[in-house]
LOZA-617349 format. One line per 2 residues: for each residue y, x, z of C-alpha. Coordinates in nm, 4 decimals. Each point is the difference from the previous one (the first is absolute). Layout:
N
Y/X/Z; ...
END
This chain:
644
3.5561/8.6417/9.0180; -0.1121/-0.3344/0.1889
-0.0355/0.2540/0.3348; 0.3737/0.0792/-0.0133
0.1491/-0.3889/-0.0084; 0.0365/0.0660/0.3713
0.2951/0.2340/-0.1156; 0.1006/-0.3210/-0.2004
0.3278/-0.0951/0.2135; 0.1510/0.3631/-0.0398
-0.0423/-0.0513/-0.3499; 0.1793/-0.3513/-0.0381
0.2643/0.1206/0.2411; 0.0872/0.3275/-0.2240
-0.0066/-0.2590/-0.3262; 0.1965/-0.2876/0.0907
0.2638/0.2495/0.1885; 0.0502/0.2147/-0.3626
-0.0045/-0.3397/-0.1621; 0.3019/-0.1165/0.2472
0.1871/0.3314/-0.0099; -0.0415/0.0853/-0.4181
0.1190/-0.3792/-0.0936; 0.2934/0.0451/0.2343
0.0981/0.3576/-0.1664; -0.0512/-0.1716/-0.3856
0.2530/-0.2524/0.1555; 0.2509/0.2064/0.1459
-0.0653/0.2228/-0.3385; 0.1087/-0.2608/-0.2167
0.2926/-0.1172/0.2842; 0.2008/0.3455/-0.0257
-0.1479/0.0470/-0.3820; 0.3193/0.1371/-0.1430
0.0780/0.2341/0.2945; -0.3831/0.1650/0.0371
-0.0022/0.0370/-0.3633; 0.3074/0.2236/-0.0058
-0.2310/0.2533/0.2357; -0.1896/0.2550/-0.2015
-0.4200/-0.0617/0.0805; 0.0684/-0.3357/0.1373
-0.3445/-0.0842/-0.0395; -0.0620/0.2605/0.2918
0.0409/-0.3139/0.2316; -0.3105/-0.0886/-0.0739
-0.2472/0.2564/0.0348; 0.2110/0.0988/0.3131
0.0115/-0.3316/0.1537; -0.3854/-0.0597/-0.0761
-0.0596/0.3285/0.2353; 0.2479/-0.1340/0.2471
-0.1608/-0.3577/0.0328; -0.3688/0.1799/0.0358
0.1428/0.2375/0.2193; 0.1266/-0.3194/0.2446
-0.3441/-0.2202/-0.1014; -0.2166/0.3048/0.1482
0.1889/0.0126/0.3301; -0.0553/-0.3243/0.0469
-0.3408/-0.0090/-0.0777; -0.1315/0.2740/0.2532
0.0040/-0.2763/0.2754; -0.2210/-0.2720/-0.1614
-0.2264/0.3078/-0.1382; -0.0447/0.1584/0.3430
-0.0722/-0.3465/0.1346; -0.2525/-0.1169/-0.2820
-0.1761/0.3118/0.0338; -0.0701/0.0680/0.3882
0.0030/-0.3636/0.1338; -0.3633/-0.1339/0.0257
-0.1301/-0.2795/-0.2317; -0.0291/-0.2348/0.3682
0.4422/0.0243/-0.0453; -0.0135/-0.1251/-0.3419
0.2017/-0.3259/0.0693; 0.2677/0.2020/0.1654
-0.0022/0.2858/-0.2441; 0.0202/-0.2658/-0.2912
0.2705/-0.2006/0.2175; 0.2319/0.3229/0.0705
-0.0240/0.0933/-0.3687; 0.1403/-0.3225/-0.1368
0.2872/-0.0206/0.2207; 0.0859/0.3520/-0.0096
-0.0537/0.0139/-0.3697; 0.2230/-0.3404/-0.1026
0.2522/0.1350/0.2618; 0.1052/0.3182/-0.1737
-0.0257/-0.1129/-0.3378; 0.2105/-0.2920/0.1010
0.2264/0.2758/0.1173; -0.0033/0.1935/-0.2722
0.0729/-0.3456/-0.2151; 0.2653/-0.0861/0.2113
0.2464/0.3160/-0.0512; -0.0874/0.0059/-0.3706
0.1372/-0.3781/-0.0516; 0.3206/0.1062/0.2065
0.0085/0.3355/-0.2194; 0.2009/-0.1462/-0.2635
0.2813/-0.1542/0.1574; 0.0345/0.3184/0.2797
-0.0008/0.2602/-0.3394; 0.2701/-0.2099/-0.1575
0.1955/0.0307/0.3253; -0.0655/0.3120/0.0700
-0.0873/0.2273/-0.2727; -0.3635/0.0820/0.1922
-0.3088/-0.1312/0.0979; 0.0133/-0.1545/0.3721
0.0506/0.2398/0.2730; 0.1552/0.0352/0.3256
0.2442/-0.2577/-0.0712; -0.2731/-0.2270/-0.0656
-0.1159/-0.0006/0.3727; 0.3725/-0.0078/0.1325
0.0201/-0.3130/-0.1449; -0.2511/-0.1284/0.1218
0.1366/0.0776/0.3755; 0.2788/-0.2362/-0.0735
-0.2128/-0.3617/-0.1305; 0.3300/-0.2489/0.0426
0.2766/0.2000/-0.2205; -0.2951/0.1003/-0.2578
-0.1931/-0.2427/-0.0574; 0.3453/-0.2590/-0.0487
0.0870/0.2926/-0.2614; -0.3662/-0.0483/-0.1546
0.0421/-0.3739/-0.0050; 0.3432/-0.0131/-0.1872
-0.1101/0.3054/-0.2437; -0.3706/0.0064/-0.0563
-0.1042/-0.3028/0.0300; -0.2203/-0.0856/-0.3212
-0.1225/0.3551/0.0913; -0.0957/-0.0988/0.3508
-0.1651/-0.3156/-0.1350; -0.2142/0.2114/-0.2608
-0.1006/0.2184/0.2551; -0.0939/-0.2318/0.2654
-0.1975/-0.2556/-0.2813; -0.1790/0.3475/-0.1000
-0.0704/0.1066/0.3889; -0.1347/-0.3381/0.0459
-0.2283/0.0428/-0.2665; -0.1333/0.3593/0.1071
-0.0379/-0.2114/0.3710; -0.2228/-0.2469/-0.1433
-0.1867/0.2525/-0.1980; -0.0944/0.1671/0.3211
-0.1541/-0.2672/0.1600; -0.1479/-0.1172/-0.3191
-0.1482/0.3105/-0.1338; -0.0107/0.2209/0.2719
-0.3343/0.0356/0.0527; -0.0677/0.0669/-0.3713
0.1713/0.2892/0.0103; 0.0168/0.1421/0.2785
-0.3264/-0.0259/0.2022; -0.2294/0.2595/0.0270
-0.3934/-0.0205/-0.0216; -0.2448/0.1220/0.2554
-0.1234/0.2966/-0.1507; -0.2633/0.3209/0.1478
0.1785/0.2109/0.2642; -0.1172/0.2790/-0.1155
0.1007/-0.0783/-0.3717; 0.3704/-0.0473/0.1548
0.0128/0.3339/0.1813; -0.1394/0.1991/-0.3221
0.2617/-0.1875/-0.2049; 0.3186/0.0408/0.2445
0.0524/0.3942/-0.0852; 0.0940/-0.0670/-0.3554
0.1530/-0.3395/0.0698; 0.2020/0.2089/0.2767
0.0789/0.2998/-0.2868; 0.1231/-0.2624/-0.2395
0.2234/-0.1531/0.2289; 0.1368/0.3018/0.1495
0.0381/0.1028/-0.3821; 0.1837/-0.2801/-0.0784
0.1926/-0.0045/0.2918; 0.1124/0.3587/-0.0321
0.0037/-0.0086/-0.3854; -0.0847/0.3864/0.0237
-0.2530/0.2394/0.1435; 0.1940/0.2739/-0.0430
0.3566/-0.0714/0.1430; 0.1033/0.0766/0.3554
0.2037/-0.3048/-0.0037; -0.0796/-0.3508/-0.0097
0.1419/-0.1557/-0.3035; 0.3557/-0.1880/0.0744
0.2934/-0.1597/-0.1646; 0.1136/0.2878/-0.1415
-0.2702/0.0813/-0.2091; 0.1005/-0.3057/-0.1860
0.3357/0.1755/-0.1358; -0.0233/0.0843/-0.3459
0.3500/-0.1033/-0.1497; 0.3738/0.0362/0.1412
-0.0060/-0.4087/0.0185; -0.0703/-0.0812/0.3558
-0.0725/-0.3969/-0.1276; -0.2528/0.1107/-0.2403
-0.1852/0.2622/0.2313; -0.0100/-0.3084/0.2512
-0.1508/-0.1931/-0.2644; -0.3280/0.2489/0.0528
-0.0449/-0.1044/0.3472; -0.1157/-0.3316/0.1955
0.2252/-0.1685/0.2367; -0.3004/-0.0455/0.2419
0.0486/0.4057/0.0124; 0.3736/0.0108/0.0268
0.0532/-0.2644/0.2573; -0.3281/0.1674/0.1960
0.1643/0.3410/-0.0243; 0.3637/-0.1349/0.0944
-0.1694/-0.1330/0.3282; -0.1851/0.3017/0.1005
0.3223/0.2254/-0.1077; 0.1719/-0.1622/0.2869
-0.1588/0.2275/0.2361; 0.1598/0.3227/-0.1676
0.3878/-0.1353/0.0192; 0.2071/0.2737/0.0121
-0.3080/0.2270/-0.1980; 0.2005/0.1897/-0.2585
-0.2403/0.2490/-0.1062; -0.1364/-0.2134/-0.3084
0.2415/0.2297/-0.1758; -0.0176/0.3349/0.1316
0.0535/0.1870/0.3146; 0.2927/0.1969/0.1138
0.0625/0.2032/0.2980; 0.2759/-0.1691/0.2056
0.2633/0.2084/0.0283; -0.0147/0.0385/-0.3640
0.0502/-0.3322/-0.0560; 0.3281/-0.0512/0.2405
0.1559/0.3156/-0.1853; -0.0461/-0.1287/-0.3180
0.1376/-0.3752/0.1017; 0.2749/0.1519/0.1540
0.1270/0.1705/-0.3711; 0.0901/-0.3402/-0.0988
0.1894/-0.0911/0.3341; 0.3511/0.0258/0.0559
-0.0099/0.1494/0.3165; -0.0009/0.3594/0.0290
-0.2394/0.2112/0.1815; 0.2511/0.0359/0.3090
0.0332/-0.4270/0.0009; -0.3347/-0.0626/0.1544
0.0460/-0.0439/0.3782; -0.3988/-0.0442/0.1074
-0.2904/0.2317/-0.0784; -0.2223/-0.3172/0.1180
0.1162/-0.2372/-0.1988; 0.0344/0.2170/-0.3427
0.2741/-0.2193/-0.2333; 0.2122/-0.0617/0.2948
0.3299/0.0685/-0.0668; 0.3908/-0.1544/0.0769
0.1901/-0.1569/-0.3160; 0.3484/0.0018/0.0178
0.2052/-0.2963/-0.1061; 0.2305/0.0356/-0.3405
0.2552/-0.1060/0.2543; 0.0250/-0.0036/0.3689
0.1278/-0.4092/0.0970; 0.1000/-0.0817/0.3421
-0.1358/-0.3679/-0.0340; -0.3921/0.0641/-0.1906
-0.0343/-0.2224/-0.2973; -0.2836/-0.2859/0.0200
-0.2903/0.0069/-0.2688; -0.1535/-0.2310/-0.1887
-0.2963/0.0026/-0.2092; -0.0529/-0.2807/-0.2344
-0.3603/0.1031/-0.1022; -0.0897/-0.2013/-0.3108
-0.3955/-0.1060/-0.0954; -0.1341/0.1425/-0.3501
0.3607/0.0188/-0.1570; -0.0835/0.2581/-0.2293
0.2354/0.2159/-0.2320; -0.1263/-0.2287/-0.3171
0.1488/-0.2571/0.1027; 0.3233/0.0980/0.0697
0.2831/-0.0713/-0.2055; 0.2435/0.3261/0.0305
-0.3029/0.2331/0.0561; -0.0990/-0.0954/-0.3784
-0.2211/-0.2822/0.0968; -0.0463/-0.3954/-0.0729
0.3237/-0.1614/0.0438; -0.1245/-0.1260/0.3414
0.2197/0.1643/0.2454; 0.3734/-0.1166/-0.0773
0.1106/-0.0377/0.3861; -0.1749/0.3783/0.0551
0.2076/0.0664/-0.3405; 0.3438/-0.0621/0.1612
-0.0754/0.1413/0.3504; -0.0922/0.3300/-0.1581
0.4040/0.0414/-0.1172; 0.0424/-0.0195/0.4531
-0.2332/0.3254/0.0818; -0.2106/0.2373/-0.1281
-0.2780/-0.0267/-0.2380; -0.3209/0.2082/-0.0577
-0.1283/-0.0648/-0.3216; -0.2996/0.2738/0.0299
-0.2133/-0.0973/0.3297; -0.3423/-0.0457/0.0513
-0.1632/-0.1996/0.2955; -0.2824/0.1922/0.1274
-0.2686/-0.2660/-0.0471; -0.1114/-0.2961/-0.0822
-0.0066/-0.2152/0.3046; 0.2552/-0.1648/0.2184
-0.1412/0.2092/0.3122; 0.0482/0.3301/-0.1921
0.3414/-0.0830/-0.1217; 0.1242/-0.1076/0.3951
-0.2343/0.3704/0.0458; 0.2787/0.1377/-0.2153
0.3193/-0.1569/0.0635; -0.0673/-0.0740/0.3613
-0.1543/0.3039/0.0916; 0.0655/0.2588/-0.2501
-0.3591/0.0872/0.0228; -0.1785/0.1886/-0.2960
-0.2613/-0.2246/-0.2042; -0.3743/0.1254/0.0680
-0.3594/-0.1755/-0.1076; -0.0122/-0.1246/0.3628
0.1216/-0.3621/0.0815; 0.3906/-0.0384/0.0728
0.1138/0.1030/0.3153; 0.0784/-0.3325/0.1076
-0.3605/-0.1047/0.0015; -0.1753/0.3251/0.1468
-0.0928/-0.0114/0.3497; 0.1589/0.3590/0.1494
0.3732/-0.1009/-0.1690; 0.0615/-0.3735/0.1868
0.1920/0.1911/0.2470; 0.1920/0.3475/0.0491
0.0899/0.0090/-0.3903; 0.2933/0.0899/-0.1144
0.2216/-0.2890/-0.1698; 0.3566/-0.0462/-0.1030
-0.0600/-0.3148/0.2630; -0.0750/0.2998/0.2787
0.2550/0.2139/-0.0840; 0.2552/-0.2259/0.0170
-0.1143/-0.1315/0.2909; 0.0583/0.2561/0.1712
0.3486/0.0450/-0.1102; 0.0537/-0.3773/0.1644
-0.0561/-0.2458/-0.3015; -0.1472/-0.2690/0.0128
-0.2903/-0.0389/-0.2124; -0.1520/-0.2879/-0.1979
-0.2790/-0.1293/-0.2934; 0.1163/-0.3223/-0.1658
-0.2930/-0.1349/-0.2354; -0.0237/-0.3411/-0.1159
-0.3927/0.0122/0.0544; -0.2184/0.0992/0.2680
0.0431/0.3389/0.1658; -0.3586/0.0714/0.0811
-0.0765/0.0590/-0.4043; -0.1287/0.3358/-0.0656
0.0542/0.0531/0.3307; 0.3644/0.0126/-0.0202
0.0887/-0.1399/0.3531; -0.2055/0.2053/0.1893
0.0974/0.3547/-0.1675; 0.3664/-0.1495/0.0324
-0.0604/-0.0759/0.3969; -0.0970/0.3253/0.0494
0.2385/0.2342/-0.1938; 0.3780/-0.1218/0.0874
0.0379/-0.3444/-0.1258; 0.0975/-0.2089/0.2632
0.0110/-0.3393/-0.1379; -0.1970/-0.1536/-0.2455
0.0935/-0.3069/-0.2121; -0.2633/-0.1498/-0.1916
-0.1430/-0.3464/-0.1063; -0.0194/-0.1104/0.3823
0.3475/0.0221/0.0663; 0.1370/-0.1879/-0.3343
-0.2700/-0.2726/0.1248; 0.1483/-0.0388/0.3416
0.3828/0.0663/-0.0185; 0.0702/-0.3703/-0.1432
0.1822/0.0861/-0.3007; -0.0495/-0.1926/-0.3352
-0.1116/0.3226/-0.2663; -0.0653/-0.0326/-0.3607
-0.3464/0.0380/-0.0332; -0.3410/0.1319/0.1309
-0.2419/0.1222/-0.2195; -0.3514/0.1562/0.0425
0.1240/0.3538/0.1103; 0.2695/-0.1558/0.2065
0.3880/-0.1022/-0.0346; 0.1824/0.0163/-0.3149
0.2263/0.3519/0.0101; 0.2514/-0.2418/-0.0058
-0.0397/-0.1021/0.3662; -0.1052/0.3623/0.0659
0.3935/0.0809/-0.1200; 0.1244/-0.2635/0.1981
-0.1768/0.0698/0.3072; 0.0965/0.3640/-0.0237
0.3548/-0.0930/-0.0777; 0.0367/-0.1345/0.3051
-0.2272/0.2098/0.2332; 0.2161/0.2605/-0.1114
0.3645/-0.1747/0.0855; -0.1600/-0.0853/0.3825
-0.0436/0.3957/0.0378; 0.3788/0.0218/0.0488
0.1041/0.3584/0.0336; -0.3284/0.1503/0.1446
-0.1018/0.2130/-0.2853; -0.3704/-0.1322/-0.1544
-0.2392/0.0970/-0.2516; -0.2228/-0.2270/-0.1788
-0.2564/-0.0221/-0.2497; 0.0438/-0.2970/-0.2005
-0.3837/-0.0749/-0.2385; 0.0348/-0.2661/-0.2911
-0.2991/-0.2319/-0.0572; 0.0346/-0.2294/-0.3159
-0.0696/0.2396/-0.2783; -0.3454/-0.0022/0.0683
-0.2916/-0.1599/-0.1555; -0.0288/-0.3131/-0.0225
0.3718/0.0192/-0.0449; 0.1730/-0.2800/0.1544
0.3776/-0.0501/0.0996; 0.2140/-0.3232/0.0645
0.0892/-0.1959/-0.3539; 0.3249/0.0128/-0.1721
0.1284/0.3006/0.1617; -0.0647/0.2183/-0.3674
0.0115/-0.0456/-0.3788; -0.3843/0.0700/-0.0656
-0.0726/0.2721/-0.2010; -0.3027/-0.1248/-0.0937
-0.0905/-0.3383/-0.0570; -0.2714/-0.0339/0.2383
0.1486/-0.0016/0.3733; -0.2632/0.2171/0.1656
0.0258/0.3241/-0.1714; 0.1052/0.3621/0.1112
0.2937/0.0019/-0.2039; 0.1620/-0.2931/0.1461
-0.1019/0.0775/0.3478; 0.1985/0.3446/-0.1051
0.2973/-0.1875/-0.0709; -0.0523/-0.2088/0.3186
-0.0016/0.3358/0.1943; 0.3164/0.0811/-0.1573
0.1835/-0.3041/0.0434; -0.0774/0.0685/0.3959
0.1185/0.2933/0.0053; 0.3536/-0.0897/-0.1882
-0.0243/-0.2569/0.3104; -0.0245/0.2384/0.2699
0.2984/0.2011/-0.0899; 0.2251/-0.2708/-0.0883
-0.1148/-0.1163/0.3664; 0.0245/0.3220/0.1808
0.3691/0.0904/-0.1996; 0.1248/-0.2976/0.2190
-0.1319/0.1713/0.3378; 0.1905/0.2680/0.1868
-0.3450/0.1962/0.0232; 0.0195/0.0422/-0.3731
0.2669/0.2981/0.0123; -0.1731/0.1983/0.2488
-0.3429/-0.0332/-0.1731; -0.1560/0.2144/-0.2614
-0.2871/-0.2039/-0.1742; -0.2485/0.0675/-0.2235
-0.1958/-0.2294/-0.2167; -0.3383/0.2148/-0.1427
-0.3333/-0.1482/-0.1447; -0.3466/0.0949/0.1796
-0.1772/0.0522/-0.3154; -0.0350/-0.2001/-0.3233
-0.1986/-0.2828/-0.0657; -0.2732/0.0972/-0.1755
-0.1107/0.4153/-0.0447; -0.1997/0.0216/-0.2852
0.0125/0.2464/-0.3009; -0.2223/0.2118/-0.2133
0.0676/0.2780/0.1759; -0.1738/0.1602/0.3097
0.3145/-0.0802/0.2014; 0.2583/-0.2865/-0.2016
0.2719/0.1942/0.0783; 0.2746/-0.2269/-0.1772
-0.1121/-0.2906/0.2326; 0.0577/0.2020/0.3580
0.3733/0.0267/-0.1184; 0.2109/-0.2600/0.2228
0.3845/-0.0816/0.0421; 0.1980/0.0810/0.3127
0.3768/-0.0437/0.0534; 0.1948/0.1113/0.3374
0.2991/-0.1524/0.0717; 0.2608/-0.0066/0.2938
0.2775/0.2251/0.1320; 0.0388/0.3599/-0.1160
-0.2461/-0.0787/-0.2906; 0.2089/0.0351/-0.3633
-0.0284/-0.2789/-0.1628; -0.1113/-0.0116/-0.3637
-0.2218/0.3215/0.0469; -0.3163/0.0581/-0.1239
-0.2554/0.2592/0.0863; -0.2470/0.0972/-0.2728
-0.1913/0.3046/0.1248; -0.3730/-0.0774/0.0477
-0.0484/-0.0487/0.3778; -0.2711/-0.1729/0.2214
0.0227/-0.2926/0.2342; -0.0895/0.1916/0.2418
0.3596/0.1577/-0.0170; 0.1548/-0.3255/0.0667
0.0145/0.0008/0.3484; 0.1616/0.3377/0.0760
0.2330/-0.1037/-0.2219; 0.0709/-0.2818/0.1650
0.0817/0.1481/0.3177; 0.1978/0.2324/-0.1814
0.2443/-0.2537/-0.0354; -0.0029/-0.1337/0.3776
0.2576/0.2151/0.1131; -0.1994/0.1636/0.3149
-0.2681/0.3294/-0.0252; -0.3483/-0.1172/0.0487
-0.3238/0.1945/0.0597; -0.2878/-0.1272/-0.2392
-0.3413/0.1722/-0.1225; 0.0564/-0.1639/-0.3509
-0.0697/0.2671/-0.3049; 0.1814/-0.2614/-0.2217
0.3592/0.1234/-0.1056; 0.3357/-0.0442/0.0589
0.0782/-0.0949/-0.3338; 0.3689/-0.0042/0.0686
-0.0353/0.3831/0.1042; -0.2224/0.1015/-0.2993
0.1057/0.2837/-0.1884; 0.0347/-0.1462/-0.4077
-0.1976/0.2847/-0.0845; -0.3036/-0.0389/0.2054
-0.2387/-0.1869/-0.1760; -0.1158/-0.3791/0.0374
-0.3176/-0.0613/0.1614; -0.2159/-0.3121/0.0466
-0.3350/-0.0961/0.1422; -0.2514/-0.2414/-0.0641
-0.3017/-0.1910/0.1261; -0.2254/-0.2062/-0.2136
-0.2484/-0.1320/0.1829; -0.2508/0.3556/0.1074
0.2310/0.1827/-0.3148; 0.2916/0.1857/0.0959
0.2662/0.1445/-0.2546; 0.2901/0.2492/0.1097
0.2630/0.0067/-0.2625; 0.2656/0.2473/-0.0571
0.2535/-0.0488/-0.2507; -0.2340/-0.0768/-0.3204
-0.3047/0.1262/0.1313; -0.2659/-0.1447/0.2411
-0.2946/0.1179/0.1833; -0.2489/-0.3081/0.0265
-0.2948/0.0603/0.2896; -0.3232/-0.2031/-0.0348
-0.2713/0.0299/0.2788; -0.2737/0.2732/-0.0448
0.1629/0.0925/-0.3280; 0.2133/0.2823/-0.1158
0.3967/-0.0804/-0.0369; 0.1300/-0.0475/-0.3164
0.3361/0.0618/-0.1349; 0.2316/-0.2194/-0.2526
0.3251/-0.0053/-0.2001; 0.1614/-0.3472/0.0734
0.2044/-0.0882/-0.3123; 0.2158/-0.3454/0.0654
-0.2418/-0.1229/0.2988; -0.2717/-0.1299/-0.2243
-0.1244/0.2903/-0.1629; -0.2041/0.2472/0.1984
-0.0759/0.3356/-0.2484; -0.2534/0.2041/0.1678
0.1373/0.4186/0.0743; -0.1115/0.2681/0.1627
-0.0452/-0.0622/0.3969; 0.2102/0.2476/0.1513
-0.1733/0.0882/0.2892; 0.3243/0.0363/0.2298
0.0854/-0.3327/-0.0411; -0.3546/-0.1235/0.0365
0.0038/0.1516/0.3508; 0.3382/-0.1826/0.0888
-0.1385/-0.3112/-0.1212; -0.3236/0.0823/0.2118
0.2541/0.0696/0.3486; 0.1615/-0.3143/-0.0142
-0.2851/-0.1696/0.0576; -0.1881/0.2107/0.2095
0.3300/-0.0263/0.2125; 0.0165/-0.3619/0.0419
-0.3677/0.0151/0.1437; 0.0852/0.2609/0.2423
0.2916/-0.1187/0.1595; -0.1987/-0.3576/0.0334
-0.2710/0.1080/0.1160; 0.1911/0.2537/0.2365
0.2814/-0.2410/0.1351; 0.2551/0.2584/-0.1537
0.2086/-0.2426/-0.1787; 0.2344/-0.1315/0.2758
0.2988/0.0594/0.1991; 0.0099/0.1905/0.3302
-0.0102/-0.1939/0.3162; 0.3395/-0.1080/0.1279
END
């Protein structure tokens, strides 16, 4: 055994790595114990976790094994220095993401993934949020990491130095070492494919499933998967023509309404009634305003202003967002594009120009178009996407800073909603008789939940809570309409107040459908006051519905439905993307597709209980068709208007 001491760095690396990931998994288990214990065979997370951890650590051990074996003894100093740096670097990263995991899981109901990487791109906003909301966690993390760095200097030689060993002996042992590492990394000798995250799936609770993974793997896989943006093959394959035909079944447009064979869904949408003077359109997109916080929808009594306004327009009571991020909500509300496992088109490279948006459609009709935001418009690549796709004017934090006006409050994410609505109202007044379209996007309802004092009667004793931020966001909605009603533009404008997504999307089901329920309210000329739309609908149905009010015909590639024209007998449907899981819902039936696994079907009871039922193969094909179509439209640049 003494002769094998040259392999000590590899043994120690794997052992310490397993110690970190196993202790972290145990810690996460106890944090989320009440949830995990509801899952049958919940203890699977530990053997699955051991398997997934070994896969990761064996992969990372290949390079050290090669150097230890094949570099001559005279290069021992270089080898040892490399082993210390390499081993502590990866152990440090493994530890770092595990330390970050508890707070991330609490927020996103899954282990760190691409969202974790996205936030690293915007250090100013994210650091500000972390310091105000997670200061204790940050302090503990830095103390632990500082101890690790200290140990790296003090104990590196002891644990990760190899020894001088006869070269022939190392070459003799290497085939066995290579086989063991290969077996550990593949975790199988018979499977044609390497083990991946789908092998950790054993229950219908996606959080419990992810506890069987480790966070370094999930982050690394997210980074690796960026190259596959637009890839929908993870759910299955389908001929493009069949996919298009299946998606068209769910549209209102008939076979003779489509206008361009090269742009498969391009069609002319007629208005409900023709107007000589077109109406303006204002979308007030609300950050994280889930239905559970809206009183009129049966949620907490946090939205008295929205509830009052609901009597003045069309309220949607059964509307579901397409995702869990703001860029996904923007994608749905502004472009009507189908959700997919890929990143939102707001951030993808091939959609930065020539991609359909409401702004582009309205700009072609002579509208002024704008985006008004209290934060920095470069966040989540919004400014680039909007600039390239029809938004002529982008008003953001820098404009607030430089306009010389005194505003109520500037927080981590920018100016408050109150300031946003004041700025927007002044902007709209200045438009005169020129028709305009504008997207307003709120910021206040975002952790660390900052807002000016004295505006609301707090719901919670502690000021910085999601409930209080919701109340303040609602206060700002009320203030906006109070100001707008006094202005000339109000009588000629269609308004919608709609959420981008919910605050935290979590639950024991593969897709927590109840957390996708959002409010929407359309107000303006021609909108029936006090009306309620209670049929199941998707966020992608909102843009075509809004166009129907404006008094003009529009050519559009959107596959969503104009809900004003939908036959009452037609079944409602919604589409939800939850991390890499897709849910296609028709009435109370939902098909859930997971990467590299067969689809599952459930009957929905009260949005919270999913009862497994036999898979309807046709419904499953329809679900797959929508995802395949999203990928094809993006990759082939077929979601656009014809050039004028």
